[in-house]
BALO-354140 format. One record per residue (C-alpha): residue in three letters; x, y, z. Coordinates in pm, 1 decimal. Each point is the difference from the previous one (the first is absolute). Example, Ala and Ser with C-alpha at 12.3 -4.5 7.8 and 13.67 -1.06 7.14 Angstrom:
{pt 'ALA' {1230.0 -450.0 780.0}}
{pt 'SER' {137.0 344.0 -66.0}}
END
This chain:
{pt 'UNK' {3000.9 -4482.1 -21.7}}
{pt 'UNK' {-342.2 -51.2 -146.6}}
{pt 'UNK' {-283.8 -235.6 88.7}}
{pt 'UNK' {-290.9 -57.4 -99.1}}
{pt 'UNK' {-319.9 -106.6 239.9}}
{pt 'UNK' {-360.7 -66.2 -94.7}}
{pt 'UNK' {-303.8 108.7 190.8}}
{pt 'UNK' {-369.7 116.7 -179.4}}
{pt 'UNK' {-259.8 234.7 -42.2}}
{pt 'UNK' {-372.5 -74.1 50.8}}
{pt 'UNK' {-222.1 219.7 -258.9}}
{pt 'UNK' {-366.7 -118.1 -19.7}}
{pt 'UNK' {9.2 -400.0 96.2}}
{pt 'UNK' {285.6 -86.0 -194.3}}
{pt 'UNK' {316.0 38.5 81.5}}
{pt 'UNK' {351.2 160.2 -207.2}}
{pt 'UNK' {356.2 -109.7 89.9}}
{pt 'UNK' {206.3 292.3 141.9}}
{pt 'UNK' {354.3 -9.2 -82.2}}
{pt 'UNK' {272.6 161.2 237.4}}
{pt 'UNK' {308.0 86.0 -36.6}}
{pt 'UNK' {237.0 67.8 255.2}}
{pt 'UNK' {340.4 200.1 -95.9}}
{pt 'UNK' {260.1 36.1 268.5}}
{pt 'UNK' {329.6 224.1 -127.7}}
{pt 'UNK' {226.4 270.4 179.1}}
{pt 'UNK' {-208.4 274.2 166.5}}
{pt 'UNK' {-189.1 29.2 316.4}}
{pt 'UNK' {-372.4 92.2 -184.8}}
{pt 'UNK' {-294.1 -201.4 -40.0}}
{pt 'UNK' {-221.4 29.6 -268.5}}
{pt 'UNK' {-329.8 -161.8 -67.9}}
{pt 'UNK' {-193.8 49.3 -383.4}}
{pt 'UNK' {-254.7 -192.5 -153.7}}
{pt 'UNK' {-320.1 205.9 93.8}}
{pt 'UNK' {-18.5 -83.2 341.3}}
{pt 'UNK' {-182.1 142.4 314.3}}
{pt 'UNK' {22.4 151.3 300.7}}
{pt 'UNK' {-34.0 -364.3 156.7}}
{pt 'UNK' {234.1 -136.4 -219.8}}
{pt 'UNK' {290.4 289.5 26.2}}
{pt 'UNK' {-71.4 -27.0 413.4}}
{pt 'UNK' {150.9 -339.4 -26.7}}
{pt 'UNK' {385.2 84.0 31.1}}
{pt 'UNK' {-96.8 71.6 344.9}}
{pt 'UNK' {-183.7 -294.5 82.9}}
{pt 'UNK' {289.5 -236.2 -167.5}}
{pt 'UNK' {290.2 212.8 162.3}}
{pt 'UNK' {-154.8 -88.2 347.0}}
{pt 'UNK' {-125.4 -363.7 -71.1}}
{pt 'UNK' {326.6 -49.4 -130.8}}
{pt 'UNK' {254.0 141.7 290.7}}
{pt 'UNK' {-283.2 -230.5 254.3}}
{pt 'UNK' {89.5 -352.2 -178.3}}
{pt 'UNK' {360.1 76.7 5.2}}
{pt 'UNK' {43.1 161.0 -360.7}}
{pt 'UNK' {27.9 354.9 -86.1}}
{pt 'UNK' {-63.6 190.6 -324.8}}
{pt 'UNK' {330.9 40.6 -226.0}}
{pt 'UNK' {203.3 326.4 43.7}}
{pt 'UNK' {-18.2 16.4 -400.2}}
{pt 'UNK' {-255.2 212.2 -207.2}}
{pt 'UNK' {-278.4 -201.4 -121.4}}
{pt 'UNK' {-225.6 48.5 -306.9}}
{pt 'UNK' {-315.3 -239.6 -18.6}}
{pt 'UNK' {-248.8 5.7 -296.0}}
{pt 'UNK' {-328.3 -178.5 13.4}}
{pt 'UNK' {-92.4 -95.8 -364.6}}
{pt 'UNK' {-195.7 22.8 -184.3}}
{pt 'UNK' {28.7 368.1 63.0}}
{pt 'UNK' {-360.9 126.6 -77.1}}
{pt 'UNK' {-218.4 -202.0 202.8}}
{pt 'UNK' {-23.9 170.3 341.0}}
{pt 'UNK' {170.8 -195.4 303.1}}
{pt 'UNK' {-218.2 50.9 298.3}}
{pt 'UNK' {-12.3 -151.3 390.2}}
{pt 'UNK' {268.4 -134.4 205.2}}
{pt 'UNK' {20.9 -334.1 -140.7}}
{pt 'UNK' {327.9 21.2 -186.9}}
{pt 'UNK' {186.9 97.7 357.9}}
{pt 'UNK' {113.1 -388.2 -15.7}}
{pt 'UNK' {91.9 -4.1 -389.8}}
{pt 'UNK' {185.9 304.9 47.7}}
{pt 'UNK' {192.7 -75.2 316.8}}
{pt 'UNK' {112.9 -365.4 -177.8}}
{pt 'UNK' {119.1 190.3 -318.2}}
{pt 'UNK' {205.2 234.0 241.1}}
{pt 'UNK' {152.5 -291.4 198.5}}
{pt 'UNK' {85.4 -196.8 -317.6}}
{pt 'UNK' {100.6 330.9 -232.3}}
{pt 'UNK' {298.3 76.0 365.3}}
{pt 'UNK' {111.5 -368.7 8.7}}
{pt 'UNK' {-193.0 -101.2 312.1}}
{pt 'UNK' {-210.6 -264.0 -154.8}}
{pt 'UNK' {96.4 -272.4 -263.0}}
{pt 'UNK' {-202.3 173.6 -336.5}}
{pt 'UNK' {-27.8 -356.6 -179.1}}
{pt 'UNK' {-340.6 -108.8 93.3}}
{pt 'UNK' {-150.5 351.7 50.7}}
{pt 'UNK' {-190.3 9.0 -361.0}}
{pt 'UNK' {-153.6 -347.8 13.7}}
{pt 'UNK' {-243.5 154.5 271.9}}
{pt 'UNK' {-277.1 276.0 22.9}}
{pt 'UNK' {55.5 191.1 345.1}}
{pt 'UNK' {-273.8 224.8 147.4}}
{pt 'UNK' {-23.2 118.8 378.6}}
{pt 'UNK' {-9.9 299.9 183.2}}
{pt 'UNK' {270.1 24.7 219.4}}
{pt 'UNK' {-34.4 110.3 471.8}}
{pt 'UNK' {266.1 195.6 87.4}}
{pt 'UNK' {106.4 -291.4 241.0}}
{pt 'UNK' {-9.1 -223.5 -385.3}}
{pt 'UNK' {-325.9 -188.2 47.5}}
{pt 'UNK' {-188.3 -15.5 -265.7}}
{pt 'UNK' {-379.9 123.6 -22.2}}
{pt 'UNK' {-301.7 -135.0 -234.0}}
{pt 'UNK' {-35.2 146.8 -381.9}}
{pt 'UNK' {-282.0 9.2 -229.1}}
{pt 'UNK' {-52.4 -184.7 -343.4}}
{pt 'UNK' {223.5 -308.0 112.9}}
{pt 'UNK' {-250.8 -260.3 -211.0}}
{pt 'UNK' {27.4 208.2 -314.4}}
{pt 'UNK' {368.3 50.8 32.9}}
{pt 'UNK' {99.5 -344.8 72.0}}
{pt 'UNK' {-252.9 -50.7 -321.6}}
{pt 'UNK' {219.2 186.4 -211.5}}
{pt 'UNK' {313.6 -127.5 183.6}}
{pt 'UNK' {-77.4 -344.5 -170.7}}
{pt 'UNK' {-106.1 129.3 -286.5}}
{pt 'UNK' {355.4 151.9 -108.0}}
{pt 'UNK' {188.0 -291.9 113.3}}
{pt 'UNK' {154.4 115.3 329.1}}
{pt 'UNK' {122.6 -345.7 237.1}}
{pt 'UNK' {-169.7 211.7 339.1}}
{pt 'UNK' {-185.3 250.1 150.3}}
{pt 'UNK' {130.2 121.4 375.1}}
{pt 'UNK' {-252.4 204.2 177.8}}
{pt 'UNK' {-106.8 68.8 357.1}}
{pt 'UNK' {-97.6 -301.6 200.9}}
{pt 'UNK' {-357.5 133.6 42.6}}
{pt 'UNK' {-75.8 -4.0 -387.3}}
{pt 'UNK' {206.5 -282.3 -96.3}}
{pt 'UNK' {-341.4 -218.2 30.8}}
{pt 'UNK' {-178.2 210.1 -267.3}}
{pt 'UNK' {268.5 -7.1 -240.6}}
{pt 'UNK' {62.5 -375.1 42.0}}
{pt 'UNK' {-316.5 -69.3 -115.0}}
{pt 'UNK' {156.6 51.0 -375.7}}
{pt 'UNK' {211.4 -379.1 -78.8}}
{pt 'UNK' {265.5 10.0 -184.6}}
{pt 'UNK' {191.1 216.3 212.6}}
{pt 'UNK' {192.0 30.1 323.3}}
{pt 'UNK' {-154.5 224.8 235.2}}
{pt 'UNK' {224.8 40.0 318.1}}
{pt 'UNK' {-155.2 233.6 282.6}}
{pt 'UNK' {247.6 211.0 270.4}}
{pt 'UNK' {-45.2 162.3 260.8}}
{pt 'UNK' {370.2 201.1 40.7}}
{pt 'UNK' {228.9 127.9 -277.0}}
{pt 'UNK' {271.5 -199.9 137.3}}
{pt 'UNK' {-170.1 -314.7 -95.2}}
{pt 'UNK' {45.5 130.5 -333.2}}
{pt 'UNK' {355.8 86.3 36.6}}
{pt 'UNK' {93.5 -365.9 111.9}}
{pt 'UNK' {-193.0 -124.8 -230.8}}
{pt 'UNK' {167.3 186.1 -300.4}}
{pt 'UNK' {364.0 -69.5 182.9}}
{pt 'UNK' {-118.4 -388.3 -0.8}}
{pt 'UNK' {57.4 17.8 381.8}}
{pt 'UNK' {-376.9 -95.6 50.2}}
{pt 'UNK' {-263.5 -183.3 -195.2}}
{pt 'UNK' {-362.7 182.9 -13.3}}
{pt 'UNK' {-290.8 -240.3 88.4}}
{pt 'UNK' {-227.9 -12.5 -322.5}}
{pt 'UNK' {-369.4 110.1 75.9}}
{pt 'UNK' {-223.5 -242.0 -204.2}}
{pt 'UNK' {-395.7 -60.0 -25.1}}
{pt 'UNK' {-224.4 -236.8 -109.7}}
{pt 'UNK' {-236.1 255.4 -192.8}}
{pt 'UNK' {-239.7 -270.5 -84.0}}
{pt 'UNK' {10.1 -132.0 305.5}}
{pt 'UNK' {-86.7 316.0 218.0}}
{pt 'UNK' {-234.4 146.7 -258.1}}
{pt 'UNK' {-223.7 -350.9 54.2}}
{pt 'UNK' {51.2 25.5 330.5}}
{pt 'UNK' {-91.6 306.6 55.4}}
{pt 'UNK' {-315.5 38.8 -279.5}}
{pt 'UNK' {-347.3 -40.2 217.3}}
{pt 'UNK' {175.1 197.5 304.9}}
{pt 'UNK' {-286.8 199.6 28.4}}
{pt 'UNK' {-115.0 224.4 374.7}}
{pt 'UNK' {-364.6 46.1 -87.2}}
{pt 'UNK' {-287.9 -254.5 -147.3}}
{pt 'UNK' {-343.5 30.5 -115.5}}
{pt 'UNK' {-102.2 -237.6 269.9}}
{pt 'UNK' {66.5 326.3 248.4}}
{pt 'UNK' {-305.8 188.4 -161.9}}
{pt 'UNK' {-301.3 -74.5 96.4}}
{pt 'UNK' {-311.8 103.0 -225.6}}
{pt 'UNK' {75.6 200.9 -266.4}}
{pt 'UNK' {-86.5 -251.6 -275.2}}
{pt 'UNK' {-98.2 211.0 -289.4}}
{pt 'UNK' {334.0 191.8 63.5}}
{pt 'UNK' {189.5 -350.5 18.8}}
{pt 'UNK' {-133.8 -69.9 -334.1}}
{pt 'UNK' {60.2 314.7 -140.9}}
{pt 'UNK' {398.2 -44.3 124.4}}
{pt 'UNK' {-24.1 -361.7 -154.4}}
{pt 'UNK' {-91.4 195.2 -331.6}}
{pt 'UNK' {229.8 265.0 48.5}}
{pt 'UNK' {299.9 -279.4 14.9}}
{pt 'UNK' {-93.8 -216.9 -224.3}}
{pt 'UNK' {-20.3 285.7 -304.6}}
{pt 'UNK' {250.0 241.7 93.3}}
{pt 'UNK' {-244.0 276.3 73.2}}
{pt 'UNK' {7.8 317.5 214.4}}
{pt 'UNK' {-217.1 47.5 260.9}}
{pt 'UNK' {-163.7 266.4 217.4}}
{pt 'UNK' {-148.7 -101.7 323.1}}
{pt 'UNK' {-276.8 283.5 123.2}}
{pt 'UNK' {-169.3 -39.1 315.0}}
{pt 'UNK' {9.9 183.3 391.9}}
{pt 'UNK' {256.9 39.0 240.6}}
{pt 'UNK' {103.6 -398.5 181.9}}
{pt 'UNK' {-209.0 -185.3 -266.2}}
{pt 'UNK' {319.2 -238.9 -76.1}}
{pt 'UNK' {118.7 218.5 -307.2}}
{pt 'UNK' {403.8 -28.9 84.2}}
{pt 'UNK' {-64.7 -311.0 165.3}}
{pt 'UNK' {-100.0 -168.2 -326.6}}
{pt 'UNK' {245.1 186.4 -226.7}}
{pt 'UNK' {299.0 -158.4 190.8}}
{pt 'UNK' {-125.1 -340.1 -12.2}}
{pt 'UNK' {9.0 44.1 -418.4}}
{pt 'UNK' {315.0 -118.7 -16.3}}
{pt 'UNK' {-25.1 -329.2 94.4}}
{pt 'UNK' {-266.1 -75.6 -243.4}}
{pt 'UNK' {213.6 83.5 -289.5}}
{pt 'UNK' {221.6 -268.3 -221.5}}
{pt 'UNK' {328.4 -64.8 166.7}}
{pt 'UNK' {286.3 197.5 -172.6}}
{pt 'UNK' {190.7 -151.0 -261.5}}
{pt 'UNK' {423.1 -44.3 96.9}}
{pt 'UNK' {12.4 277.8 -296.7}}
{pt 'UNK' {-262.1 241.4 209.3}}
{pt 'UNK' {165.0 -77.0 299.1}}
{pt 'UNK' {329.5 147.7 -175.3}}
{pt 'UNK' {-167.6 275.7 -152.5}}
{pt 'UNK' {-131.3 118.2 298.3}}
{pt 'UNK' {287.3 -88.3 220.3}}
{pt 'UNK' {244.2 194.7 -220.1}}
{pt 'UNK' {-266.7 335.6 40.3}}
{pt 'UNK' {26.0 -21.8 384.4}}
{pt 'UNK' {373.8 -45.1 -8.2}}
{pt 'UNK' {94.7 315.8 -238.7}}
{pt 'UNK' {-232.1 135.5 278.1}}
{pt 'UNK' {145.9 -150.0 278.1}}
{pt 'UNK' {-303.9 -63.9 160.7}}
{pt 'UNK' {111.4 -369.3 22.5}}
{pt 'UNK' {15.6 -136.4 386.9}}
{pt 'UNK' {378.2 -108.1 108.6}}
{pt 'UNK' {111.1 -339.5 -63.5}}
{pt 'UNK' {-336.0 -19.0 -242.4}}
{pt 'UNK' {63.5 -202.4 -335.9}}
{pt 'UNK' {-306.6 13.0 -211.1}}
{pt 'UNK' {-346.1 135.8 2.8}}
{pt 'UNK' {-215.9 -299.3 -52.7}}
{pt 'UNK' {-359.6 131.5 124.5}}
{pt 'UNK' {-202.9 308.8 -210.3}}
{pt 'UNK' {112.6 332.2 165.2}}
{pt 'UNK' {-257.4 201.8 139.8}}
{pt 'UNK' {47.6 376.3 0.5}}
{pt 'UNK' {-256.8 221.9 210.5}}
{pt 'UNK' {185.4 318.5 -0.5}}
{pt 'UNK' {-157.5 328.7 207.4}}
{pt 'UNK' {-250.5 243.2 -195.8}}
{pt 'UNK' {258.6 283.3 41.9}}
{pt 'UNK' {234.5 -177.4 -230.2}}
{pt 'UNK' {114.4 280.7 -274.0}}
{pt 'UNK' {-7.6 -109.9 -348.2}}
{pt 'UNK' {344.9 -97.4 -33.4}}
{pt 'UNK' {41.7 -221.8 272.4}}
{pt 'UNK' {-309.9 -187.9 -147.3}}
{pt 'UNK' {121.2 -80.4 -380.4}}
{pt 'UNK' {391.1 49.6 122.8}}
{pt 'UNK' {240.9 266.1 -144.2}}
{pt 'UNK' {215.3 255.1 210.2}}
{pt 'UNK' {312.6 190.5 -135.2}}
{pt 'UNK' {140.0 -334.1 -53.3}}
{pt 'UNK' {-270.3 -215.1 -91.5}}
{pt 'UNK' {-92.2 -332.3 317.3}}
{pt 'UNK' {-341.5 -202.0 -76.0}}
{pt 'UNK' {-305.0 189.9 167.6}}
{pt 'UNK' {-291.0 -269.3 164.8}}
{pt 'UNK' {-168.0 -71.6 -330.8}}
{pt 'UNK' {309.4 -192.2 -111.8}}
{pt 'UNK' {73.0 -142.6 419.9}}
{pt 'UNK' {-348.0 -140.0 -118.8}}
{pt 'UNK' {87.9 -205.4 -291.2}}
{pt 'UNK' {-167.8 -313.2 -34.9}}
{pt 'UNK' {-177.8 84.8 336.2}}
{pt 'UNK' {-282.6 225.3 136.7}}
{pt 'UNK' {-7.3 350.8 -6.4}}
{pt 'UNK' {-214.0 129.2 265.9}}
{pt 'UNK' {-138.9 371.8 83.0}}
{pt 'UNK' {-197.6 6.2 269.6}}
{pt 'UNK' {-208.0 299.7 15.6}}
{pt 'UNK' {-25.7 107.2 -315.2}}
{pt 'UNK' {-113.2 351.3 -56.2}}
{pt 'UNK' {254.6 94.6 230.3}}
{pt 'UNK' {280.9 -79.4 -222.8}}
{pt 'UNK' {74.0 368.0 -158.9}}
{pt 'UNK' {-130.2 24.5 -351.5}}
{pt 'UNK' {328.8 23.0 -194.0}}
{pt 'UNK' {134.9 -309.5 180.2}}
{pt 'UNK' {-281.9 -214.7 -118.8}}
{pt 'UNK' {-16.2 123.8 -352.5}}
{pt 'UNK' {375.1 -111.3 -26.5}}
{pt 'UNK' {-185.3 -353.2 9.1}}
{pt 'UNK' {-149.4 38.6 -312.7}}
{pt 'UNK' {311.2 -94.0 -261.6}}
{pt 'UNK' {161.1 -283.5 224.6}}
{pt 'UNK' {-374.2 -165.1 63.3}}
{pt 'UNK' {-0.2 -43.0 -373.1}}
{pt 'UNK' {331.6 -117.4 -122.8}}
{pt 'UNK' {162.7 -167.1 324.8}}
{pt 'UNK' {311.0 227.1 59.5}}
{pt 'UNK' {115.3 313.1 65.8}}
{pt 'UNK' {286.0 262.3 -197.5}}
{pt 'UNK' {171.9 232.5 160.9}}
{pt 'UNK' {158.3 237.7 -232.2}}
{pt 'UNK' {264.0 225.5 70.0}}
{pt 'UNK' {225.6 295.9 -218.9}}
{pt 'UNK' {262.6 -319.7 -49.0}}
{pt 'UNK' {-184.2 -319.8 53.3}}
{pt 'UNK' {-283.4 -185.2 50.2}}
{pt 'UNK' {-69.3 -310.8 216.9}}
{pt 'UNK' {-256.8 -238.2 1.9}}
{pt 'UNK' {-193.3 -157.9 260.3}}
{pt 'UNK' {-231.2 -301.1 0.2}}
{pt 'UNK' {-331.6 110.7 93.2}}
{pt 'UNK' {-265.3 -346.3 26.0}}
{pt 'UNK' {-255.2 27.2 303.0}}
{pt 'UNK' {-293.6 -41.7 71.9}}
{pt 'UNK' {-183.0 301.8 188.1}}
{pt 'UNK' {-187.3 -19.9 271.1}}
{pt 'UNK' {-157.6 283.2 143.5}}
{pt 'UNK' {-209.9 78.6 296.8}}
{pt 'UNK' {-230.2 314.4 85.1}}
{pt 'UNK' {-308.8 131.2 230.1}}
{pt 'UNK' {-326.4 53.1 -212.6}}
{pt 'UNK' {33.0 362.3 111.1}}
{pt 'UNK' {213.8 266.7 238.7}}
{pt 'UNK' {-247.4 -117.0 322.8}}
{pt 'UNK' {29.6 -366.9 -102.8}}
{pt 'UNK' {-360.0 -135.4 44.7}}
{pt 'UNK' {-144.0 62.8 -309.3}}
{pt 'UNK' {-199.5 -289.5 -104.8}}
{pt 'UNK' {48.6 -157.0 325.2}}
{pt 'UNK' {-278.5 -243.1 76.6}}
{pt 'UNK' {5.7 91.2 374.4}}
{pt 'UNK' {155.1 376.1 76.9}}
{pt 'UNK' {-144.9 299.4 -203.5}}
{pt 'UNK' {239.6 240.5 -222.1}}
{pt 'UNK' {29.9 345.2 110.8}}
{pt 'UNK' {187.2 156.8 -290.3}}
{pt 'UNK' {-217.9 275.9 -191.1}}
{pt 'UNK' {-112.7 -5.4 -333.2}}
{pt 'UNK' {280.7 -13.1 -265.2}}
{pt 'UNK' {249.7 -104.5 221.6}}
{pt 'UNK' {-39.6 -393.9 -69.3}}
{pt 'UNK' {67.9 114.5 -343.4}}
{pt 'UNK' {284.7 241.1 12.0}}
{pt 'UNK' {154.9 -290.0 242.3}}
{pt 'UNK' {14.4 -259.6 -263.2}}
{pt 'UNK' {82.8 278.6 -248.7}}
{pt 'UNK' {354.4 -27.5 129.3}}
{pt 'UNK' {81.2 -297.0 -233.1}}
{pt 'UNK' {-17.6 67.6 -344.9}}
{pt 'UNK' {-171.4 -159.1 -248.0}}
{pt 'UNK' {331.2 -127.5 -217.8}}
{pt 'UNK' {101.5 -166.5 332.1}}
{pt 'UNK' {-332.5 -149.1 84.0}}
{pt 'UNK' {1.5 -134.5 -350.1}}
{pt 'UNK' {301.8 -234.7 54.4}}
{pt 'UNK' {-199.2 -108.7 338.9}}
{pt 'UNK' {-188.3 -299.5 -98.4}}
{pt 'UNK' {-209.9 -123.0 282.5}}
{pt 'UNK' {-137.3 256.7 225.4}}
{pt 'UNK' {-135.7 -225.0 328.2}}
{pt 'UNK' {-216.3 118.6 293.0}}
{pt 'UNK' {147.0 -105.7 335.3}}
{pt 'UNK' {-273.4 -26.5 276.1}}
{pt 'UNK' {54.9 -17.1 350.7}}
{pt 'UNK' {-21.7 -370.4 144.0}}
{pt 'UNK' {-294.6 -77.1 239.4}}
{pt 'UNK' {97.9 -47.3 395.1}}
{pt 'UNK' {-192.0 -301.9 -61.4}}
{pt 'UNK' {267.5 -142.2 -302.8}}
{pt 'UNK' {278.2 126.3 249.9}}
{pt 'UNK' {-45.2 -192.2 288.1}}
{pt 'UNK' {-55.9 -310.0 -170.0}}
{pt 'UNK' {204.3 -272.1 53.7}}
{pt 'UNK' {-97.8 -275.5 -192.8}}
{pt 'UNK' {65.4 217.8 -300.8}}
{pt 'UNK' {247.1 -176.5 -239.5}}
{pt 'UNK' {61.5 191.5 -303.6}}
{pt 'UNK' {274.2 -119.3 -258.7}}
{pt 'UNK' {386.0 53.3 1.4}}
{pt 'UNK' {184.7 203.4 -228.9}}
{pt 'UNK' {140.7 -327.0 -97.8}}
{pt 'UNK' {-344.0 -140.9 -143.0}}
{pt 'UNK' {-62.9 310.9 -198.3}}
{pt 'UNK' {343.4 25.5 -159.0}}
{pt 'UNK' {-71.1 -331.4 -137.9}}
{pt 'UNK' {-300.7 158.4 -203.6}}
{pt 'UNK' {214.3 286.3 -84.5}}
{pt 'UNK' {290.0 -207.7 -136.4}}
{pt 'UNK' {-233.3 -186.8 -227.3}}
{pt 'UNK' {-139.4 341.0 -118.5}}
{pt 'UNK' {321.7 105.4 -52.1}}
{pt 'UNK' {86.4 -319.2 -188.1}}
{pt 'UNK' {-278.7 24.7 -264.1}}
{pt 'UNK' {116.5 391.0 -73.5}}
{pt 'UNK' {359.2 -107.9 -59.9}}
{pt 'UNK' {-83.1 -246.2 -285.2}}
{pt 'UNK' {-274.5 271.4 -103.9}}
{pt 'UNK' {301.5 255.6 -49.1}}
{pt 'UNK' {325.7 -198.5 -3.7}}
{pt 'UNK' {-4.4 164.3 -395.0}}
{pt 'UNK' {-2.6 360.2 172.3}}
{pt 'UNK' {306.6 143.0 146.3}}
{pt 'UNK' {17.8 160.1 327.3}}
{pt 'UNK' {-419.7 -91.6 20.7}}
{pt 'UNK' {-99.7 -263.1 277.8}}
{pt 'UNK' {-338.2 93.4 154.8}}
{pt 'UNK' {-296.2 67.7 -129.2}}
{pt 'UNK' {46.4 353.5 168.9}}
{pt 'UNK' {296.6 109.2 -258.8}}
{pt 'UNK' {-210.2 -88.0 -306.5}}
{pt 'UNK' {-47.5 261.9 -319.4}}
{pt 'UNK' {-296.8 107.2 -122.8}}
{pt 'UNK' {95.3 -202.6 -310.1}}
{pt 'UNK' {25.1 -304.1 211.1}}
{pt 'UNK' {-301.6 72.4 179.3}}
{pt 'UNK' {-201.2 -2.5 -270.3}}
{pt 'UNK' {94.9 -387.2 -112.5}}
{pt 'UNK' {13.9 -117.0 360.4}}
{pt 'UNK' {-293.0 148.1 180.2}}
{pt 'UNK' {-263.6 -78.5 -258.1}}
{pt 'UNK' {-368.4 -22.0 146.7}}
{pt 'UNK' {-305.7 -145.5 -131.1}}
{pt 'UNK' {-331.7 183.1 -59.0}}
{pt 'UNK' {-133.5 -48.6 362.4}}
{pt 'UNK' {345.1 149.5 114.0}}
{pt 'UNK' {-16.6 291.5 -223.6}}
{pt 'UNK' {-399.5 64.9 113.7}}
{pt 'UNK' {133.1 -13.1 382.2}}
{pt 'UNK' {271.3 253.1 -57.1}}
{pt 'UNK' {-243.3 202.0 -185.7}}
{pt 'UNK' {-210.7 18.5 320.8}}
{pt 'UNK' {227.9 63.8 251.6}}
{pt 'UNK' {184.2 308.1 -185.1}}
{pt 'UNK' {-346.9 118.0 -23.7}}
{pt 'UNK' {-162.8 -64.6 341.9}}
{pt 'UNK' {355.3 67.8 213.2}}
{pt 'UNK' {98.5 266.6 -251.0}}
{pt 'UNK' {310.9 -157.6 -61.6}}
{pt 'UNK' {282.6 203.5 -160.0}}
{pt 'UNK' {123.6 -162.6 -344.9}}
{pt 'UNK' {373.7 -39.3 171.8}}
{pt 'UNK' {-165.3 -264.0 243.8}}
{pt 'UNK' {-101.0 -200.1 -347.9}}
{pt 'UNK' {355.2 -134.8 -83.7}}
{pt 'UNK' {80.1 -37.6 388.4}}
{pt 'UNK' {-362.7 -236.0 61.1}}
{pt 'UNK' {131.2 -197.9 -290.4}}
{pt 'UNK' {359.6 -108.0 110.3}}
{pt 'UNK' {-136.3 -39.3 365.1}}
{pt 'UNK' {-248.4 -239.3 -106.2}}
{pt 'UNK' {242.3 -167.0 -237.9}}
{pt 'UNK' {206.8 -66.5 367.0}}
{pt 'UNK' {-327.0 -98.9 141.5}}
{pt 'UNK' {-28.7 -237.4 -294.4}}
{pt 'UNK' {324.8 -149.1 16.7}}
{pt 'UNK' {-0.5 -89.1 408.6}}
{pt 'UNK' {-316.5 -204.5 -93.3}}
{pt 'UNK' {203.0 -132.1 -287.2}}
{pt 'UNK' {-307.7 115.7 -249.3}}
{pt 'UNK' {121.1 31.3 -333.4}}
{pt 'UNK' {-223.1 266.9 -128.6}}
{pt 'UNK' {-169.3 318.3 233.7}}
{pt 'UNK' {-311.9 -98.4 151.8}}
{pt 'UNK' {-282.8 276.5 95.3}}
{pt 'UNK' {67.4 -91.8 357.7}}
{pt 'UNK' {342.4 88.6 -33.7}}
{pt 'UNK' {-61.9 335.7 -121.9}}
{pt 'UNK' {-269.2 55.0 218.0}}
{pt 'UNK' {297.7 -58.4 325.2}}
{pt 'UNK' {189.4 243.7 -208.1}}
{pt 'UNK' {-235.9 252.3 -32.1}}
{pt 'UNK' {-75.2 21.4 371.5}}
{pt 'UNK' {396.4 127.3 34.5}}
{pt 'UNK' {-24.0 286.5 -128.2}}
{pt 'UNK' {-183.7 225.5 272.2}}
{pt 'UNK' {189.2 349.6 -80.5}}
{pt 'UNK' {-112.0 10.1 -373.3}}
{pt 'UNK' {-357.7 -13.0 118.3}}
{pt 'UNK' {-169.2 293.3 -30.7}}
{pt 'UNK' {-113.2 143.3 285.0}}
{pt 'UNK' {177.7 -225.0 252.9}}
{pt 'UNK' {157.3 325.8 204.7}}
{pt 'UNK' {-343.3 198.7 -105.6}}
END
């Protein structure tokens, strides 16, 4: 008897429906074809034990299992439940009438319990697209899959539940999630606030400009000056995620298996902070069967690289293309996958190995040329993609100990950022894929960032006196345009340029001796 059940394979951040054909015939052998990996082949033993422990058994017949399309490699243990239901139906142990209406996925434990799977959200989206009535999967992933409307989602804890469901001995409880309600309820749930930061007003201003224009930023300062603390608070002043952005972000985390149990939708901007020992594959994604890397997990959020010069040179260099294209392509001999990677890069570093170069109180003990050698670990092309260079100085004791200090909250700063982003949205509404000043092309820069003669004179003097490099010119104009947007000014004025010029520390000749 031939029975077809349906599962799904995740390729990139999308799913492809897999048809599992099970044929039971005379004989005693077990064959599995259709390019399964070892984890899929081992499912025979998990299925056998699970069925025995819930009162069923593997049929004493020749079983041929084909997983189509056969040219896509099937990986992982999530096909256990799909195959098990096919075997039971092909051997007449359960009713096969309703099986074709559902996508079925889940990893089996030996006692018949179900373990969580990866990629439940893209699988659910694809199942709805292909007209399936429902999606049956482990209960731990049910809320994640249920954010897709138009498809019934059933979370189960044991294979016995789905067997009884198809035999019409029980009714499964449908998992229902009010996506919009949950999204808007959790939209402003943040753990950090700029209200906690005493002093550092110039750094807060720099991060506000960075958030308003989508600019990458690097914080340079001695240990304990507050670089990490400030960086962690940047997502709290970025505009809230749209529902579409939240779905994109959740899909990536779902494919990576990074969603917490019982989580439905990511509603706050991600903040990823990988350790400096990370490999280039872990950062950008890849592997034998590609998985999203940290830059994709930071999609629509912030990627924070602490102690930037400590990262391996090869790791930093692979960032260059994703920073420009806002996506990463992973190519293999037989296929390639694209992962989105639209993130803001925030980096921090000490100014020298000892950490006290340019410190107002402590003396730097690094020998001549060491500072420049330390800074040269960051290549020019990478530095070229960072718009704001911000020097962070330590906060004095008097400022730290002030009881009456009252700074701005993240919500107050965020309101100004949102207003500036709205201006940019209107400006770039006809330019697909561009939503902030940081993404302007050279052509758009010439059209949008027009400055008068006094502005030209100021830029000329700055470049000559401070020894600014030619690459700093475009960056200054982009940042000045963002500052003008924060001021709701139609044109870039000299005060906007003056403020933008001070954020090019690392471009100054002689900054590091």
